[in-house]
Steps between C-alpha positions, in 0.01 A plus 500: 500500500608768250757747631443736208389853592149588394410864440229695333523465118486880480839516681672265251683567177577246227837350567779483235440125494128554445562734206754257364252219522242701307762577234601133468146374483395763245812486288582804290414561138590845369233503227121487530361149446189296587541299819344152556168671588523693170553833682740753352805497731848649514805487722433309825130442471395860442153520343346823627614738228540277194243403241477278199607797287836490687590143407866492406582838651840502672559618860849581633640308801472821704132530407442135598668554835283801568176318405590198719551730802183696428284188453647340811417815695140485379477136616650601833240771555223250435642251755538782754134594452359154498693302760361571849716273721870501587716298258867428452727646235495175304119486509486858382739433211289189403178710501657778302625253238155346484339843456756611248417200287125479545389855591343665797152392401590133511668537838206702641236244400710188583453238764875539547448850639212378721729234647785745547276753679345229723847381606456159336859485396526141370165527320630818333814305393276246320302777323807613301493169308152570360637792290691307233294555186488743213214483251370191692820301446750403768830677421826343618646840572204589726519162673866580587425858595215405731714231662762766574234732638360225722843405624587860583163558671535178701819627665281716720255229604518341845 
């Protein structure tokens, strides 16, 4: 049986390790480029305020750090709104990373969230693995990221 403490998602905050995991998975590029899904991206996966017209534009390290924290906060707010059952810190971090990478809409409509909210912990773990594609192609980086998410989420399963 898991000895991890479960609390309402609304009471949790992304851990330093969780933020670090997002930063590692995203990497950091200080200029705007097209990611594997051909979306203009900068810094650590920031897409919200950049467009094709910004390709090549440079962002300072301080700007990138700010954008990472802001984008992680946005993902946190989505998890806090959508998760209705008590979860552990590690599960929260895994769901925030998932949401950071794929967006609130994908979490909201996912079978993963349905499994989380119906307390089907191990079934939720397996759902992470389904989210490993960009533009219809399996991406090695997403395979690794989802395995990390699944491993972290599983630490809270009985």
